[in-house]
Each structure stands twice: as C-alpha cells, then as structure tokens.
C-alpha positions as CSV (number, residue, x, y, z in Angstrom):
1,M,-2.4,2.6,19.9
2,S,0.8,2.7,17.7
3,T,0.4,2.1,14.0
4,R,3.7,0.2,13.9
5,R,2.8,-2.4,16.6
6,S,3.1,-6.0,15.4
7,V,0.4,-8.3,16.7
8,T,1.2,-12.0,16.9
9,L,-1.3,-14.6,17.9
10,V,-0.6,-18.4,18.1
11,L,-3.8,-20.2,17.9
12,G,-4.3,-23.7,19.3
13,L,-6.2,-25.7,21.8
14,A,-3.7,-25.4,24.6
15,L,-3.3,-21.6,24.3
16,A,-5.3,-19.2,26.4
17,G,-7.6,-16.8,24.5
18,A,-8.0,-19.1,21.4
19,S,-11.5,-20.3,20.8
20,V,-11.3,-23.8,19.3
21,A,-14.0,-26.1,17.9
22,T,-13.4,-29.3,16.0
23,G,-15.5,-31.8,14.2
24,Q,-13.6,-34.9,15.4
25,G,-12.1,-33.9,18.7
26,A,-9.1,-31.9,19.8
27,F,-6.6,-30.8,17.1
28,P,-3.2,-30.3,18.6
29,A,-1.4,-28.5,15.8
30,P,-1.5,-24.7,16.1
31,I,-1.6,-22.0,13.4
32,G,0.3,-18.7,14.0
33,V,-1.3,-15.5,12.8
34,R,0.7,-12.3,12.7
35,V,-0.4,-8.8,11.7
36,P,2.7,-6.7,11.1
37,V,0.9,-3.4,11.1
38,Q,-2.4,-2.7,12.8
39,P,-5.0,-1.3,10.4
40,T,-6.0,2.3,10.4
41,P,-9.4,3.5,9.0
42,I,-9.0,5.5,5.8
43,D,-11.8,7.2,3.9
44,G,-12.0,7.2,0.1
45,M,-14.8,7.9,-2.3
46,G,-17.6,7.6,0.3
47,K,-16.3,4.4,2.0
48,T,-14.0,3.5,4.8
49,W,-11.2,1.1,4.2
50,L,-8.9,-1.0,6.4
51,A,-5.7,-2.4,4.7
52,Y,-3.5,-5.0,6.4
53,E,-2.1,-8.5,6.1
54,L,-2.6,-11.7,7.9
55,H,0.6,-13.7,8.0
56,L,-0.3,-17.4,8.5
57,T,2.3,-19.9,9.7
58,S,1.6,-23.6,10.1
59,F,3.3,-25.3,13.1
60,A,1.5,-28.6,12.2
61,P,3.4,-31.7,11.2
62,V,0.9,-32.2,8.4
63,A,-0.6,-30.1,5.6
64,V,-3.4,-27.7,6.6
65,T,-6.1,-26.3,4.3
66,V,-7.4,-22.8,5.0
67,K,-11.1,-23.2,4.2
68,K,-12.6,-19.9,5.3
69,I,-11.8,-16.6,6.9
70,E,-14.6,-14.4,8.4
71,V,-14.0,-10.9,9.8
72,F,-16.3,-9.5,12.6
73,G,-16.4,-6.1,14.2
74,D,-16.3,-5.5,17.9
75,Q,-20.1,-5.3,18.0
76,G,-20.5,-8.8,16.8
77,G,-23.5,-9.5,14.5
78,K,-23.0,-10.4,10.9
79,P,-19.5,-10.7,9.5
80,L,-18.0,-7.7,7.8
81,A,-16.5,-10.0,5.2
82,T,-16.3,-13.7,4.4
83,W,-13.8,-15.3,2.1
84,S,-13.5,-18.9,0.9
85,G,-12.6,-20.9,-2.2
86,A,-11.4,-18.9,-5.2
87,E,-12.3,-15.6,-3.5
88,L,-10.0,-16.4,-0.6
89,G,-7.3,-17.6,-3.0
90,A,-7.3,-14.3,-4.8
91,L,-6.2,-12.6,-1.5
92,R,-3.4,-15.1,-0.7
93,L,0.2,-15.1,-1.8
94,W,2.5,-18.1,-1.6
95,P,6.2,-17.4,-0.9
96,N,7.1,-17.7,-4.6
97,G,4.9,-14.7,-5.3
98,T,2.0,-16.3,-7.0
99,P,-1.7,-16.3,-5.9
100,D,-3.0,-19.6,-4.7
101,S,-6.6,-20.9,-4.8
102,T,-6.2,-24.4,-3.2
103,G,-6.1,-23.2,0.4
104,G,-3.2,-25.5,1.1
105,L,-0.6,-24.7,3.7
106,A,2.2,-27.3,3.9
107,A,3.7,-28.4,7.2
108,G,5.9,-25.5,8.5
109,A,4.9,-23.2,5.6
110,S,3.8,-19.6,5.7
111,D,1.3,-17.6,3.7
112,V,0.0,-14.1,3.5
113,V,-3.6,-13.0,3.2
114,F,-3.9,-9.4,1.9
115,V,-6.9,-7.7,3.4
116,W,-8.6,-4.6,2.0
117,L,-11.8,-4.4,4.1
118,L,-14.6,-2.2,2.9
119,L,-16.8,-0.6,5.6
120,P,-19.5,2.1,5.7
121,L,-18.2,5.6,5.7
122,G,-17.1,6.6,9.2
123,A,-17.1,3.1,10.6
124,H,-14.4,2.5,13.2
125,P,-14.4,-0.8,15.1
126,A,-12.0,-0.8,18.0
127,R,-10.9,-4.3,17.0
128,L,-11.5,-6.9,14.4
129,N,-12.1,-10.6,15.1
130,H,-10.9,-13.1,12.5
131,V,-12.6,-16.5,12.6
132,V,-10.2,-18.9,10.6
133,T,-11.5,-22.3,9.6
134,V,-8.8,-24.8,8.7
135,E,-8.8,-28.5,8.0
136,A,-6.2,-31.2,8.4
137,E,-6.6,-35.0,7.8
138,G,-10.3,-34.7,8.0
139,T,-10.3,-32.7,11.2
140,S,-11.8,-29.2,11.2
141,L,-10.6,-26.4,13.5
142,V,-12.2,-23.0,14.0
143,M,-10.0,-20.3,15.7
144,N,-10.5,-16.7,16.7
145,A,-7.8,-14.0,16.3
146,A,-8.5,-10.5,17.5
147,V,-6.6,-7.5,16.0
148,P,-6.8,-4.0,17.4
149,V,-7.6,-1.1,15.1
150,N,-5.8,2.3,15.3
151,A,-7.5,5.6,15.9
152,R,-8.9,7.4,12.8
153,D,-6.6,10.4,13.3
154,D,-3.5,8.1,13.3
155,A,-3.1,8.9,9.6
156,P,-1.5,12.3,9.1
157,L,-3.4,15.0,7.1
158,F,-1.4,16.3,4.1
159,G,-1.4,19.1,1.7
160,P,-0.9,18.5,-2.0
161,P,2.4,17.0,-3.3
162,L,1.7,18.5,-6.7
163,R,-0.3,21.3,-8.2
164,G,-3.2,21.3,-10.6
165,G,-5.0,18.5,-12.4
166,G,-4.6,15.7,-14.8
167,W,-2.9,13.4,-12.2
168,I,-3.8,9.7,-12.1
169,A,-3.4,7.8,-8.9
170,A,-1.7,4.8,-10.6
171,F,-1.4,1.7,-8.5
172,G,-2.9,3.6,-5.6
173,P,-4.8,2.1,-2.7
174,A,-6.6,-1.0,-3.9
175,N,-6.5,-4.8,-3.6
176,P,-4.9,-6.2,-5.6
177,N,-2.2,-4.1,-7.2
178,G,1.5,-4.3,-7.6
179,H,2.3,-1.8,-4.8
180,Q,0.2,-3.4,-2.1
181,R,1.1,-7.0,-3.0
182,T,4.9,-6.4,-3.0
183,I,6.7,-7.7,0.2
184,I,10.3,-6.6,0.3
185,P,12.7,-8.3,2.7
186,I,15.6,-6.0,3.7
187,H,18.0,-6.4,6.6
188,G,16.0,-9.3,7.9
189,R,12.7,-7.4,7.9
190,A,10.0,-8.3,5.3
191,A,7.7,-5.3,4.9
192,V,5.1,-3.8,2.6
193,V,6.5,-0.3,2.3
194,Q,4.1,0.5,-0.7
195,R,0.9,-0.4,1.2
196,Y,-0.5,3.0,0.5
197,A,1.9,4.2,-2.2
198,I,0.7,6.2,-5.3
199,D,2.4,6.8,-8.6
200,F,1.3,10.2,-9.9
201,Y,1.4,10.2,-13.7
202,R,0.0,13.2,-15.6
203,L,-2.5,12.9,-18.5
204,N,-4.1,15.4,-20.8
205,D,-7.8,15.6,-21.4
206,R,-7.6,12.8,-24.0
207,G,-5.8,10.4,-21.6
208,H,-2.3,10.8,-23.1
209,L,0.9,10.9,-21.1
210,F,2.8,13.0,-23.6
211,T,2.6,15.3,-26.5
212,G,5.1,15.1,-29.5
213,D,7.7,12.4,-29.2
214,T,7.2,9.4,-26.9
215,A,11.0,9.0,-26.7
216,L,11.6,12.5,-25.3
217,K,11.1,12.8,-21.5
218,K,10.5,16.6,-21.8
219,D,7.4,15.9,-23.9
220,Y,5.7,14.1,-21.0
221,Y,3.1,16.3,-19.2
222,A,4.5,15.3,-15.7
223,Y,8.1,16.1,-16.5
224,G,9.4,19.2,-14.6
225,A,6.4,19.6,-12.3
226,E,7.2,21.1,-9.0
227,V,7.1,18.6,-6.1
228,L,5.8,20.0,-2.8
229,A,6.3,19.3,0.9
230,V,3.0,17.8,2.1
231,A,3.6,18.9,5.7
232,D,6.0,20.8,7.9
233,G,9.1,18.7,8.7
234,R,12.8,18.1,8.5
235,I,14.7,16.8,5.5
236,A,16.1,13.4,6.5
237,V,17.7,12.1,3.3
238,V,18.4,13.5,-0.1
239,R,19.7,11.9,-3.4
240,N,20.3,14.5,-6.1
241,D,23.1,13.2,-8.3
242,Q,21.8,10.1,-10.0
243,A,21.7,10.3,-13.8
244,E,18.2,10.2,-15.3
245,N,17.2,7.6,-17.8
246,A,17.9,8.7,-21.3
247,T,14.4,7.9,-22.6
248,P,11.1,6.7,-21.2
249,S,11.0,2.9,-21.5
250,E,9.7,-0.2,-19.8
251,S,13.2,-1.7,-19.7
252,E,16.0,0.7,-20.4
253,R,17.7,2.3,-17.4
254,T,20.8,4.5,-17.4
255,V,22.2,2.9,-14.2
256,P,21.7,-0.6,-12.9
257,I,18.8,-0.8,-10.6
258,T,19.8,-1.7,-7.0
259,L,18.4,-0.9,-3.5
260,Q,20.4,2.4,-3.7
261,T,19.3,3.5,-7.2
262,I,15.7,2.2,-7.5
263,G,14.2,5.5,-6.3
264,G,16.5,7.6,-8.5
265,N,16.9,11.1,-7.1
266,Y,14.7,11.4,-4.0
267,V,13.8,13.3,-0.8
268,M,12.7,11.8,2.5
269,L,10.8,14.2,4.7
270,D,10.6,13.5,8.4
271,I,7.2,14.7,9.7
272,G,7.6,13.3,13.2
273,R,6.2,10.4,15.2
274,G,8.3,7.9,13.2
275,R,6.8,8.9,9.8
276,Y,8.9,9.6,6.7
277,V,7.5,10.8,3.4
278,F,9.4,9.4,0.3
279,Y,9.4,11.3,-2.9
280,A,11.0,9.4,-5.8
281,H,12.1,9.8,-9.4
282,L,13.2,13.5,-9.3
283,Q,15.2,15.4,-11.9
284,T,19.0,15.3,-11.5
285,G,20.2,18.4,-9.7
286,S,16.7,19.7,-9.2
287,V,16.4,19.1,-5.4
288,R,16.3,22.4,-3.6
289,V,16.7,21.2,0.0
290,R,19.5,19.6,2.1
291,V,19.6,17.2,4.9
292,G,18.7,18.9,8.1
293,D,16.6,21.7,6.5
294,R,13.4,22.6,8.1
295,V,10.6,23.0,5.5
296,K,7.1,24.2,5.5
297,R,4.0,22.6,3.9
298,G,3.8,23.7,0.2
299,Q,7.5,24.4,-0.1
300,V,9.1,23.2,-3.4
301,L,11.4,20.3,-2.8
302,G,12.5,19.6,-6.4
303,L,11.2,18.8,-9.9
304,L,9.6,15.6,-11.2
305,G,11.9,13.7,-13.5
306,L,12.9,10.3,-14.9
307,S,15.4,8.9,-12.5
308,G,15.5,5.4,-11.0
309,N,13.2,2.5,-11.9
310,T,10.5,4.3,-13.8
311,P,9.1,3.7,-17.4
312,A,7.9,7.3,-17.7
313,P,8.0,10.6,-15.7
314,H,6.0,10.2,-12.5
315,L,6.1,10.9,-8.8
316,H,6.2,7.9,-6.5
317,L,4.9,8.9,-3.0
318,H,4.6,6.8,0.1
319,V,5.0,7.1,3.9
320,G,7.2,4.6,5.8
321,D,8.2,4.1,9.4
322,T,12.0,4.4,8.9
323,I,14.4,6.3,6.7
324,E,14.9,3.1,4.6
325,P,13.3,4.1,1.3
326,I,11.9,0.7,0.5
327,G,12.7,-1.3,3.7
328,S,10.0,0.3,5.9
329,E,6.4,-0.6,6.7
330,G,4.0,1.5,4.6
331,L,1.8,3.9,6.7
332,P,-1.5,5.5,5.8
333,Y,-2.0,9.3,5.1
334,R,-4.8,11.6,3.9
335,F,-5.0,14.7,1.8
336,D,-7.0,17.6,3.2
337,R,-8.5,18.5,-0.2
338,F,-8.6,17.3,-3.8
339,W,-11.1,16.7,-6.6
340,V,-11.8,13.4,-8.4
341,E,-12.4,14.2,-12.1
342,G,-12.8,10.7,-13.4
343,T,-11.5,7.2,-13.2
344,C,-9.6,4.6,-15.3
345,D,-10.3,0.9,-15.7
346,P,-7.6,-1.0,-13.8
347,P,-5.2,-3.3,-15.7
348,P,-6.1,-7.0,-15.7
349,G,-3.2,-7.9,-13.4
350,S,-1.3,-6.4,-10.5
351,W,0.8,-4.3,-12.9
352,G,0.1,-2.7,-16.2
353,W,-1.6,0.3,-17.7
354,P,-5.4,1.0,-17.5
355,Q,-7.7,-0.1,-20.3
356,G,-9.3,3.3,-20.6
357,C,-10.2,6.5,-18.7
358,R,-13.4,8.5,-18.3
359,T,-13.7,12.0,-17.1
360,A,-16.5,13.3,-14.8
361,A,-17.7,16.4,-13.1
362,P,-15.2,17.4,-10.4
363,N,-16.0,15.8,-7.0
364,L,-14.5,17.5,-4.0
365,R,-13.0,15.0,-1.5
366,Q,-11.7,16.1,1.9
367,N,-9.6,14.2,4.5
368,E,-9.4,11.2,2.2
369,I,-6.8,9.3,0.2
370,P,-7.2,8.9,-3.6
371,L,-8.1,5.4,-4.6
372,S,-6.3,3.5,-7.4
373,W,-6.8,4.9,-10.9
374,N,-8.7,8.0,-9.8
375,L,-8.1,11.0,-12.0
376,I,-7.5,13.9,-9.5
377,R,-6.9,17.6,-9.3
378,F,-5.0,19.3,-6.5
379,P,-5.4,23.0,-5.7
380,D,-3.3,25.1,-8.0
C-alpha cells in the first residue's frame, strides 16, 4: 500500500459503505472525511505510534457539531482511542489556525483533526475504523470511516544524520507541536511536510546551547557539525550560496524569508521510491555535493550553520514525497540505532523552548524515531 495514497470517504445515508444511525430518523446531509496520507506504524520509546489527519468537510446546509470520534482496530473490540469535548477540541484546527473546543462545523466548512494514536509496541492493525458522531438541529448521526494502514517497513531505515551526543529532538514527533500542526498550501496542495520533522539543536551537559557569547554563532555547540547522508542516494537539489544570519536571534534574518529562502542553504537527497530527505540551515559554501552526485550513507554533505529561518544553529530534517522543500507531504522514517540520554519538558504551546531538561542513563533504541524533546546520542 502506498504511503502517499489519499483516502477520501463521503459519509451519508445514501452512500454505500457508510453505516448510519440517527436518533430522529434519516439525516440527509453528508460529511466528507479525507485522510491525505495513510498512517504508517512507527516505534518510539517502547510504543507504536500512528500519525495522520482527518480532514472533515460539511456538505450540510446547516451547522454540524462533531460530538465524538472513536478509533477501532481491524479486530474490533474496545476502541483504541475516544475523543470528545475539550479533548477532541485540542486535536482540531479551524482554518484560521486556532484550536477549537466547541465541536462546531459551519455549513460548507472544513476542519482538521490531528491524530497521534498510541498503540502497544509492535501493534499493526491493517486498517482503522473511525466512528464519528455528529449532531445537527437535534438530530444525531453516527458514521463509520475505514482507513488503511501502511506496512511497518514502509518507513525507511536511516543511519545517523549527525555524530555524537548532546542532540535534542526539538519539535520532533508528538501531538501537538508546531511542526506537526503546520499545514502549508503551495501550488494548490495543502500538506503537512513537517509531520515527522525534527530540529536537532545541540546542548552541553548543563542544557546550554552555547558557550561564551550568545550573539556569536560560532559559540553554539551545533555550529559547524558535519551533516551526514542518512542513506545511499542521489543529490536532487542543492542551495549553497545564501548568506547566513549575522547573529542568532528569534527575529533578525539576513535575507527576507520566502519560500525560496526559508531553509537557507540545504540539500535534498533522493533515496528512491518517491522519498526526499531535506537537510536545512547549512553553512554558506559548506555543501560538498552537487546535483546528480551519488552519495553513500555516512558521507559528509555539508556543515551545520545559521542560514534561513532559524533562531540558532540547528539541523532541520524531514522526509517529503516531492523535491518541493516545504510543499510535500511529510513521510515517516526510522534510525537504526541511537541512545536516549534524557528528556526535556515540552514548552506550554506548539512552539517555544523546553522548561527544563533531565539526563538519564543511556537507553539504546533501535529501528525507532526519536520522540519530541528526547536528548539523544548518535554513534560517533
């Protein structure tokens, strides 16, 4: 089953395959449910995760309230997850970009439910069934929407993108965070390219990003680190001439930030099967590969820098399904080996810096993805 397949279901009484129950008779107004990217099981810290979105569209002439969503595995039984009220509201995003807790869906309006489904380690349902309960003008409607699940090995297995320890998986896989909640419409396609993105910042053993002067990029521990090819592949796109930001800052940028400059100097590595690894924020002139080059896993691609839309030196890494740096759908991946050496408390909102970090004895993880705010070490 292809990861990139878009699943669209229109749910209503007159449509085959839709199970409908009402409290006061037939309800003629359908709800459309679209899953742009089928979920792929990913392991992390002893659990299996499924990350995906439900795009809800009301074709009703009246306002509809989404009351509850239940998710069942293909074996039936108890629901794997149930969301209603404020808990469901925390997963939803209205078109203006703000979470909503009312459950309301105006006539003709759309909404997105961001799902990050926690399962026992190794669980792999062949499909998920969503039971969506809505209400309109006193009428209740319960609908079923089945979504296929990709094979576990659909996520490529990577080597390290960086060497050594002290790396924090900032804004990594989690729900919510700013990466996973950002829908970017480009060329008519609204996608979540950062669904599995990670920002790798480097800390010392006291949780500091830098030594010396906070205004000097060279004093940051991440600056100048060698960035490595995570797999064999072909170089698809390179940007190597964008000026770096003069100083680390939340707001100051050397060049205006556009779709062309947001990633700064970057490399896109084509690893086959419609997968492209995006490495962003590299040093100006440091990229050591050219378009068309064949590279091997572990080969140095360039040096980590301060170019593009970044407040401090870090490596932004994600995998997309096209060569559009931020106009693709984000695809999952795994690292064959890394150690978790602690964790940080997430910021209170979707963006921000953690409230504090704690180190722990190294915990070897294999064939997994680091979760958000894990402190990790790659092989040297």
